[in-house]
PyMOL Python script that loads the backbone (N, CA, C, O; Angstrom):
from pymol import cmd

cmd.read_pdbstr("""\
ATOM      1  N   MET A   1     120.428 145.589 151.511  1.00  0.00           N
ATOM      2  CA  MET A   1     119.672 144.500 152.026  1.00  0.00           C
ATOM      3  C   MET A   1     120.478 143.371 152.553  1.00  0.00           C
ATOM      4  O   MET A   1     121.505 142.988 151.994  1.00  0.00           O
ATOM      5  N   LEU A   2     120.002 142.849 153.627  1.00  0.00           N
ATOM      6  CA  LEU A   2     120.697 141.708 154.288  1.00  0.00           C
ATOM      7  C   LEU A   2     119.810 140.526 154.198  1.00  0.00           C
ATOM      8  O   LEU A   2     118.828 140.339 154.917  1.00  0.00           O
ATOM      9  N   PRO A   3     120.241 139.726 153.238  1.00  0.00           N
ATOM     10  CA  PRO A   3     119.259 138.457 153.005  1.00  0.00           C
ATOM     11  C   PRO A   3     119.547 137.432 154.238  1.00  0.00           C
ATOM     12  O   PRO A   3     120.486 137.404 155.033  1.00  0.00           O
ATOM     13  N   LYS A   4     118.394 136.594 154.107  1.00  0.00           N
ATOM     14  CA  LYS A   4     118.498 135.408 155.064  1.00  0.00           C
ATOM     15  C   LYS A   4     118.880 135.620 156.690  1.00  0.00           C
ATOM     16  O   LYS A   4     119.464 134.791 157.388  1.00  0.00           O
ATOM     17  N   THR A   5     118.405 136.926 157.104  1.00  0.00           N
ATOM     18  CA  THR A   5     118.703 137.283 158.480  1.00  0.00           C
ATOM     19  C   THR A   5     117.916 136.393 159.432  1.00  0.00           C
ATOM     20  O   THR A   5     116.686 136.418 159.471  1.00  0.00           O
ATOM     21  N   GLU A   6     118.670 135.602 160.201  1.00  0.00           N
ATOM     22  CA  GLU A   6     118.116 134.673 161.142  1.00  0.00           C
ATOM     23  C   GLU A   6     118.232 135.061 162.590  1.00  0.00           C
ATOM     24  O   GLU A   6     117.572 134.518 163.475  1.00  0.00           O
ATOM     25  N   SER A   7     119.121 136.048 162.796  1.00  0.00           N
ATOM     26  CA  SER A   7     119.346 136.585 164.304  1.00  0.00           C
ATOM     27  C   SER A   7     119.791 137.958 164.311  1.00  0.00           C
ATOM     28  O   SER A   7     120.218 138.453 163.267  1.00  0.00           O
ATOM     29  N   ALA A   8     119.738 138.581 165.313  1.00  0.00           N
ATOM     30  CA  ALA A   8     120.405 139.864 165.817  1.00  0.00           C
ATOM     31  C   ALA A   8     121.857 139.756 165.405  1.00  0.00           C
ATOM     32  O   ALA A   8     122.362 140.744 164.871  1.00  0.00           O
ATOM     33  N   ASP A   9     122.537 138.742 165.580  1.00  0.00           N
ATOM     34  CA  ASP A   9     123.897 138.576 165.437  1.00  0.00           C
ATOM     35  C   ASP A   9     124.111 138.975 163.853  1.00  0.00           C
ATOM     36  O   ASP A   9     125.052 139.715 163.566  1.00  0.00           O
ATOM     37  N   HIS A  10     123.336 138.540 162.951  1.00  0.00           N
ATOM     38  CA  HIS A  10     123.676 138.995 161.535  1.00  0.00           C
ATOM     39  C   HIS A  10     123.719 140.447 161.363  1.00  0.00           C
ATOM     40  O   HIS A  10     124.618 141.027 160.754  1.00  0.00           O
ATOM     41  N   VAL A  11     122.664 141.046 161.949  1.00  0.00           N
ATOM     42  CA  VAL A  11     122.540 142.489 161.805  1.00  0.00           C
ATOM     43  C   VAL A  11     123.779 143.172 162.633  1.00  0.00           C
ATOM     44  O   VAL A  11     124.328 144.197 162.229  1.00  0.00           O
ATOM     45  N   ASP A  12     124.071 142.651 163.557  1.00  0.00           N
ATOM     46  CA  ASP A  12     125.144 143.200 164.339  1.00  0.00           C
ATOM     47  C   ASP A  12     126.455 143.072 163.782  1.00  0.00           C
ATOM     48  O   ASP A  12     127.322 143.926 163.966  1.00  0.00           O
ATOM     49  N   TRP A  13     126.639 141.985 163.075  1.00  0.00           N
ATOM     50  CA  TRP A  13     127.940 141.798 162.130  1.00  0.00           C
ATOM     51  C   TRP A  13     128.007 142.877 161.099  1.00  0.00           C
ATOM     52  O   TRP A  13     129.043 143.529 160.971  1.00  0.00           O
ATOM     53  N   VAL A  14     126.922 143.107 160.336  1.00  0.00           N
ATOM     54  CA  VAL A  14     126.859 144.128 159.349  1.00  0.00           C
ATOM     55  C   VAL A  14     127.125 145.608 160.039  1.00  0.00           C
ATOM     56  O   VAL A  14     127.962 146.363 159.545  1.00  0.00           O
ATOM     57  N   VAL A  15     126.391 145.962 161.166  1.00  0.00           N
ATOM     58  CA  VAL A  15     126.916 147.000 161.823  1.00  0.00           C
ATOM     59  C   VAL A  15     128.447 147.151 162.163  1.00  0.00           C
ATOM     60  O   VAL A  15     128.992 148.237 161.969  1.00  0.00           O
ATOM     61  N   SER A  16     128.970 146.354 162.538  1.00  0.00           N
ATOM     62  CA  SER A  16     130.453 146.246 162.989  1.00  0.00           C
ATOM     63  C   SER A  16     131.226 146.528 161.729  1.00  0.00           C
ATOM     64  O   SER A  16     132.279 147.160 161.825  1.00  0.00           O
ATOM     65  N   MET A  17     130.774 146.094 160.495  1.00  0.00           N
ATOM     66  CA  MET A  17     131.387 146.376 159.179  1.00  0.00           C
ATOM     67  C   MET A  17     131.225 147.824 158.888  1.00  0.00           C
ATOM     68  O   MET A  17     132.199 148.486 158.527  1.00  0.00           O
ATOM     69  N   ILE A  18     129.965 148.384 159.035  1.00  0.00           N
ATOM     70  CA  ILE A  18     129.758 149.816 158.870  1.00  0.00           C
ATOM     71  C   ILE A  18     130.662 150.563 159.681  1.00  0.00           C
ATOM     72  O   ILE A  18     131.334 151.476 159.199  1.00  0.00           O
ATOM     73  N   GLN A  19     130.731 150.174 161.096  1.00  0.00           N
ATOM     74  CA  GLN A  19     131.497 151.006 161.934  1.00  0.00           C
ATOM     75  C   GLN A  19     133.125 150.853 161.485  1.00  0.00           C
ATOM     76  O   GLN A  19     133.914 151.771 161.711  1.00  0.00           O
ATOM     77  N   LYS A  20     133.469 149.813 160.939  1.00  0.00           N
ATOM     78  CA  LYS A  20     134.995 149.692 160.444  1.00  0.00           C
ATOM     79  C   LYS A  20     135.324 150.413 159.210  1.00  0.00           C
ATOM     80  O   LYS A  20     136.321 151.113 159.033  1.00  0.00           O
ATOM     81  N   HIS A  21     134.346 150.159 158.345  1.00  0.00           N
ATOM     82  CA  HIS A  21     134.751 150.738 156.923  1.00  0.00           C
ATOM     83  C   HIS A  21     133.907 151.969 156.229  1.00  0.00           C
ATOM     84  O   HIS A  21     134.267 152.407 155.136  1.00  0.00           O
ATOM     85  N   ALA A  22     132.828 152.475 156.884  1.00  0.00           N
ATOM     86  CA  ALA A  22     132.053 153.364 156.315  1.00  0.00           C
ATOM     87  C   ALA A  22     132.628 154.661 156.755  1.00  0.00           C
ATOM     88  O   ALA A  22     133.195 154.869 157.827  1.00  0.00           O
ATOM     89  N   ASP A  23     132.376 155.652 155.628  1.00  0.00           N
ATOM     90  CA  ASP A  23     132.764 156.993 156.064  1.00  0.00           C
ATOM     91  C   ASP A  23     132.308 157.471 157.454  1.00  0.00           C
ATOM     92  O   ASP A  23     131.179 157.239 157.886  1.00  0.00           O
ATOM     93  N   PRO A  24     133.123 158.058 158.036  1.00  0.00           N
ATOM     94  CA  PRO A  24     132.623 158.368 159.543  1.00  0.00           C
ATOM     95  C   PRO A  24     131.293 159.100 159.797  1.00  0.00           C
ATOM     96  O   PRO A  24     130.578 158.956 160.789  1.00  0.00           O
ATOM     97  N   ARG A  25     131.062 159.955 158.680  1.00  0.00           N
ATOM     98  CA  ARG A  25     129.761 160.669 158.639  1.00  0.00           C
ATOM     99  C   ARG A  25     128.454 159.811 158.573  1.00  0.00           C
ATOM    100  O   ARG A  25     127.357 160.244 158.925  1.00  0.00           O
ATOM    101  N   ARG A  26     128.688 158.487 158.065  1.00  0.00           N
ATOM    102  CA  ARG A  26     127.747 157.637 157.854  1.00  0.00           C
ATOM    103  C   ARG A  26     127.543 156.607 158.933  1.00  0.00           C
ATOM    104  O   ARG A  26     126.567 155.858 158.903  1.00  0.00           O
ATOM    105  N   ARG A  27     128.460 156.558 159.899  1.00  0.00           N
ATOM    106  CA  ARG A  27     128.664 155.432 160.910  1.00  0.00           C
ATOM    107  C   ARG A  27     127.441 155.664 161.939  1.00  0.00           C
ATOM    108  O   ARG A  27     126.761 154.732 162.369  1.00  0.00           O
ATOM    109  N   ASN A  28     127.257 156.934 162.259  1.00  0.00           N
ATOM    110  CA  ASN A  28     126.335 157.197 163.449  1.00  0.00           C
ATOM    111  C   ASN A  28     125.778 158.678 163.037  1.00  0.00           C
ATOM    112  O   ASN A  28     126.129 159.265 162.013  1.00  0.00           O
ATOM    113  N   GLY A  29     124.968 159.126 163.880  1.00  0.00           N
ATOM    114  CA  GLY A  29     124.584 160.379 163.613  1.00  0.00           C
ATOM    115  C   GLY A  29     123.191 160.780 163.061  1.00  0.00           C
ATOM    116  O   GLY A  29     122.211 160.120 163.404  1.00  0.00           O
ATOM    117  N   ALA A  30     123.086 161.660 162.360  1.00  0.00           N
ATOM    118  CA  ALA A  30     121.712 162.150 161.625  1.00  0.00           C
ATOM    119  C   ALA A  30     121.647 161.379 160.347  1.00  0.00           C
ATOM    120  O   ALA A  30     120.506 161.293 159.895  1.00  0.00           O
ATOM    121  N   ASP A  31     122.604 160.785 159.638  1.00  0.00           N
ATOM    122  CA  ASP A  31     122.520 160.260 158.423  1.00  0.00           C
ATOM    123  C   ASP A  31     123.276 158.897 158.418  1.00  0.00           C
ATOM    124  O   ASP A  31     124.267 158.793 157.696  1.00  0.00           O
ATOM    125  N   PRO A  32     122.898 157.922 159.125  1.00  0.00           N
ATOM    126  CA  PRO A  32     123.638 156.611 159.292  1.00  0.00           C
ATOM    127  C   PRO A  32     123.280 155.895 158.041  1.00  0.00           C
ATOM    128  O   PRO A  32     122.278 156.201 157.394  1.00  0.00           O
ATOM    129  N   LEU A  33     124.164 154.860 157.669  1.00  0.00           N
ATOM    130  CA  LEU A  33     123.783 153.909 156.619  1.00  0.00           C
ATOM    131  C   LEU A  33     122.741 153.028 157.081  1.00  0.00           C
ATOM    132  O   LEU A  33     122.745 152.643 158.250  1.00  0.00           O
ATOM    133  N   ARG A  34     121.858 152.680 156.272  1.00  0.00           N
ATOM    134  CA  ARG A  34     120.689 151.834 156.575  1.00  0.00           C
ATOM    135  C   ARG A  34     120.619 150.530 156.104  1.00  0.00           C
ATOM    136  O   ARG A  34     121.033 150.256 154.977  1.00  0.00           O
ATOM    137  N   ILE A  35     120.093 149.614 156.915  1.00  0.00           N
ATOM    138  CA  ILE A  35     120.081 148.125 156.685  1.00  0.00           C
ATOM    139  C   ILE A  35     118.591 147.861 156.631  1.00  0.00           C
ATOM    140  O   ILE A  35     117.770 148.343 157.411  1.00  0.00           O
ATOM    141  N   VAL A  36     118.304 146.952 155.513  1.00  0.00           N
ATOM    142  CA  VAL A  36     116.984 146.314 155.445  1.00  0.00           C
ATOM    143  C   VAL A  36     117.195 144.866 155.622  1.00  0.00           C
ATOM    144  O   VAL A  36     117.972 144.329 154.833  1.00  0.00           O
ATOM    145  N   ALA A  37     116.602 144.111 156.573  1.00  0.00           N
ATOM    146  CA  ALA A  37     116.853 142.812 156.804  1.00  0.00           C
ATOM    147  C   ALA A  37     115.688 141.951 156.177  1.00  0.00           C
ATOM    148  O   ALA A  37     114.520 142.299 156.351  1.00  0.00           O
ATOM    149  N   LEU A  38     115.988 140.905 155.499  1.00  0.00           N
ATOM    150  CA  LEU A  38     115.247 140.142 154.884  1.00  0.00           C
ATOM    151  C   LEU A  38     114.777 138.925 155.852  1.00  0.00           C
ATOM    152  O   LEU A  38     115.647 138.132 156.214  1.00  0.00           O
ATOM    153  N   ILE A  39     113.485 138.749 156.270  1.00  0.00           N
ATOM    154  CA  ILE A  39     113.004 137.684 157.152  1.00  0.00           C
ATOM    155  C   ILE A  39     112.370 136.722 156.123  1.00  0.00           C
ATOM    156  O   ILE A  39     111.360 136.963 155.461  1.00  0.00           O
ATOM    157  N   GLU A  40     113.193 135.475 156.081  1.00  0.00           N
ATOM    158  CA  GLU A  40     112.737 134.588 155.044  1.00  0.00           C
ATOM    159  C   GLU A  40     112.574 133.021 155.558  1.00  0.00           C
ATOM    160  O   GLU A  40     112.450 132.126 154.722  1.00  0.00           O
ATOM    161  N   ASN A  41     112.580 132.777 156.780  1.00  0.00           N
ATOM    162  CA  ASN A  41     112.421 131.399 157.305  1.00  0.00           C
ATOM    163  C   ASN A  41     111.817 131.526 158.782  1.00  0.00           C
ATOM    164  O   ASN A  41     111.660 132.569 159.418  1.00  0.00           O
ATOM    165  N   SER A  42     111.507 130.175 159.189  1.00  0.00           N
ATOM    166  CA  SER A  42     110.928 130.166 160.576  1.00  0.00           C
ATOM    167  C   SER A  42     111.698 130.465 161.598  1.00  0.00           C
ATOM    168  O   SER A  42     111.193 130.891 162.637  1.00  0.00           O
ATOM    169  N   THR A  43     113.085 130.285 161.463  1.00  0.00           N
ATOM    170  CA  THR A  43     114.013 130.667 162.544  1.00  0.00           C
ATOM    171  C   THR A  43     114.098 132.190 162.764  1.00  0.00           C
ATOM    172  O   THR A  43     114.174 132.700 163.881  1.00  0.00           O
ATOM    173  N   ALA A  44     114.077 132.875 161.598  1.00  0.00           N
ATOM    174  CA  ALA A  44     114.062 134.379 161.707  1.00  0.00           C
ATOM    175  C   ALA A  44     112.754 134.848 162.130  1.00  0.00           C
ATOM    176  O   ALA A  44     112.738 136.001 162.560  1.00  0.00           O
ATOM    177  N   MET A  45     111.645 134.210 162.105  1.00  0.00           N
ATOM    178  CA  MET A  45     110.302 134.488 162.584  1.00  0.00           C
ATOM    179  C   MET A  45     110.262 134.394 164.001  1.00  0.00           C
ATOM    180  O   MET A  45     109.566 135.169 164.659  1.00  0.00           O
ATOM    181  N   MET A  46     111.014 133.428 164.566  1.00  0.00           N
ATOM    182  CA  MET A  46     111.047 133.100 166.026  1.00  0.00           C
ATOM    183  C   MET A  46     111.866 134.140 166.705  1.00  0.00           C
ATOM    184  O   MET A  46     111.618 134.460 167.868  1.00  0.00           O
ATOM    185  N   ASN A  47     112.947 134.743 165.943  1.00  0.00           N
ATOM    186  CA  ASN A  47     113.826 135.754 166.532  1.00  0.00           C
ATOM    187  C   ASN A  47     113.438 137.215 166.170  1.00  0.00           C
ATOM    188  O   ASN A  47     114.174 138.192 166.306  1.00  0.00           O
ATOM    189  N   LEU A  48     112.293 137.213 165.735  1.00  0.00           N
ATOM    190  CA  LEU A  48     111.894 138.546 165.077  1.00  0.00           C
ATOM    191  C   LEU A  48     111.970 139.766 166.117  1.00  0.00           C
ATOM    192  O   LEU A  48     112.342 140.868 165.715  1.00  0.00           O
ATOM    193  N   LYS A  49     111.691 139.604 167.169  1.00  0.00           N
ATOM    194  CA  LYS A  49     111.721 140.784 168.151  1.00  0.00           C
ATOM    195  C   LYS A  49     113.177 140.996 168.418  1.00  0.00           C
ATOM    196  O   LYS A  49     113.592 142.154 168.452  1.00  0.00           O
ATOM    197  N   GLU A  50     113.887 140.128 168.584  1.00  0.00           N
ATOM    198  CA  GLU A  50     115.430 140.358 168.678  1.00  0.00           C
ATOM    199  C   GLU A  50     116.073 141.064 167.616  1.00  0.00           C
ATOM    200  O   GLU A  50     116.943 141.914 167.805  1.00  0.00           O
ATOM    201  N   ILE A  51     115.569 140.650 166.306  1.00  0.00           N
ATOM    202  CA  ILE A  51     116.138 141.010 165.245  1.00  0.00           C
ATOM    203  C   ILE A  51     115.818 142.746 165.073  1.00  0.00           C
ATOM    204  O   ILE A  51     116.649 143.586 164.729  1.00  0.00           O
ATOM    205  N   ALA A  52     114.519 142.966 165.383  1.00  0.00           N
ATOM    206  CA  ALA A  52     113.928 144.245 165.137  1.00  0.00           C
ATOM    207  C   ALA A  52     114.568 145.228 166.176  1.00  0.00           C
ATOM    208  O   ALA A  52     114.736 146.420 165.920  1.00  0.00           O
ATOM    209  N   GLN A  53     114.892 144.678 167.299  1.00  0.00           N
ATOM    210  CA  GLN A  53     115.605 145.564 168.389  1.00  0.00           C
ATOM    211  C   GLN A  53     117.196 145.635 168.137  1.00  0.00           C
ATOM    212  O   GLN A  53     117.897 146.184 168.987  1.00  0.00           O
ATOM    213  N   SER A  54     117.665 145.187 167.190  1.00  0.00           N
ATOM    214  CA  SER A  54     119.050 145.179 166.927  1.00  0.00           C
ATOM    215  C   SER A  54     119.479 146.403 165.819  1.00  0.00           C
ATOM    216  O   SER A  54     118.600 147.096 165.307  1.00  0.00           O
ATOM    217  N   GLY A  55     120.751 146.574 165.540  1.00  0.00           N
ATOM    218  CA  GLY A  55     120.995 147.404 164.443  1.00  0.00           C
ATOM    219  C   GLY A  55     121.746 148.742 164.974  1.00  0.00           C
ATOM    220  O   GLY A  55     122.493 149.401 164.251  1.00  0.00           O
ATOM    221  N   LYS A  56     121.474 149.045 166.251  1.00  0.00           N
ATOM    222  CA  LYS A  56     122.079 150.267 166.686  1.00  0.00           C
ATOM    223  C   LYS A  56     121.911 151.584 165.859  1.00  0.00           C
ATOM    224  O   LYS A  56     122.821 152.373 165.606  1.00  0.00           O
ATOM    225  N   GLY A  57     120.563 151.700 165.465  1.00  0.00           N
ATOM    226  CA  GLY A  57     120.253 152.842 164.598  1.00  0.00           C
ATOM    227  C   GLY A  57     120.307 152.677 163.129  1.00  0.00           C
ATOM    228  O   GLY A  57     119.792 153.504 162.376  1.00  0.00           O
ATOM    229  N   HIS A  58     120.935 151.599 162.702  1.00  0.00           N
ATOM    230  CA  HIS A  58     121.208 151.331 161.203  1.00  0.00           C
ATOM    231  C   HIS A  58     119.986 150.379 160.541  1.00  0.00           C
ATOM    232  O   HIS A  58     119.808 150.377 159.323  1.00  0.00           O
ATOM    233  N   LEU A  59     119.264 149.670 161.339  1.00  0.00           N
ATOM    234  CA  LEU A  59     118.332 148.789 160.981  1.00  0.00           C
ATOM    235  C   LEU A  59     117.035 149.754 160.500  1.00  0.00           C
ATOM    236  O   LEU A  59     116.424 150.402 161.349  1.00  0.00           O
ATOM    237  N   ASP A  60     116.681 149.800 159.151  1.00  0.00           N
ATOM    238  CA  ASP A  60     115.751 150.597 158.883  1.00  0.00           C
ATOM    239  C   ASP A  60     114.371 150.019 158.538  1.00  0.00           C
ATOM    240  O   ASP A  60     113.329 150.666 158.647  1.00  0.00           O
ATOM    241  N   ALA A  61     114.447 148.760 158.118  1.00  0.00           N
ATOM    242  CA  ALA A  61     113.132 147.940 157.842  1.00  0.00           C
ATOM    243  C   ALA A  61     113.402 146.476 157.950  1.00  0.00           C
ATOM    244  O   ALA A  61     114.554 146.041 157.924  1.00  0.00           O
ATOM    245  N   LEU A  62     112.385 145.736 158.068  1.00  0.00           N
ATOM    246  CA  LEU A  62     112.182 144.266 158.034  1.00  0.00           C
ATOM    247  C   LEU A  62     111.278 144.005 156.670  1.00  0.00           C
ATOM    248  O   LEU A  62     110.290 144.683 156.388  1.00  0.00           O
ATOM    249  N   VAL A  63     111.710 143.067 155.987  1.00  0.00           N
ATOM    250  CA  VAL A  63     110.851 142.508 154.823  1.00  0.00           C
ATOM    251  C   VAL A  63     110.721 141.183 154.958  1.00  0.00           C
ATOM    252  O   VAL A  63     111.658 140.400 154.801  1.00  0.00           O
ATOM    253  N   VAL A  64     109.333 140.793 155.316  1.00  0.00           N
ATOM    254  CA  VAL A  64     108.986 139.317 155.482  1.00  0.00           C
ATOM    255  C   VAL A  64     108.745 138.721 154.163  1.00  0.00           C
ATOM    256  O   VAL A  64     107.921 139.234 153.406  1.00  0.00           O
ATOM    257  N   SER A  65     109.379 137.718 153.851  1.00  0.00           N
ATOM    258  CA  SER A  65     109.033 136.934 152.578  1.00  0.00           C
ATOM    259  C   SER A  65     108.436 135.603 152.950  1.00  0.00           C
ATOM    260  O   SER A  65     108.890 134.923 153.870  1.00  0.00           O
ATOM    261  N   GLN A  66     107.420 135.252 152.221  1.00  0.00           N
ATOM    262  CA  GLN A  66     106.776 134.062 152.395  1.00  0.00           C
ATOM    263  C   GLN A  66     106.811 133.122 151.089  1.00  0.00           C
ATOM    264  O   GLN A  66     106.581 133.543 149.956  1.00  0.00           O
ATOM    265  N   ASP A  67     107.110 131.877 151.388  1.00  0.00           N
ATOM    266  CA  ASP A  67     107.151 131.009 150.157  1.00  0.00           C
ATOM    267  C   ASP A  67     105.770 130.172 150.102  1.00  0.00           C
ATOM    268  O   ASP A  67     105.562 129.384 149.180  1.00  0.00           O
TER     269      ASP A  67
END
""", "prot")
cmd.dss("prot")
cmd.show_as("cartoon", "prot")
cmd.util.cbc("prot")
cmd.orient("prot")
């Protein structure tokens, strides 16, 4: 889970860490590591489309939290 995701940059940073540190079999391909991004504020809602389109195959879901 990626808490307080406000922009695609947050997701892209996690993807860069996956590319750098994960087992090569989990970086890309049929079984990539998956990211679940938590959408927790209005900034994230404004950037929702950009966030949803990010992740390079790693973004699996968005969870919207409302207070």
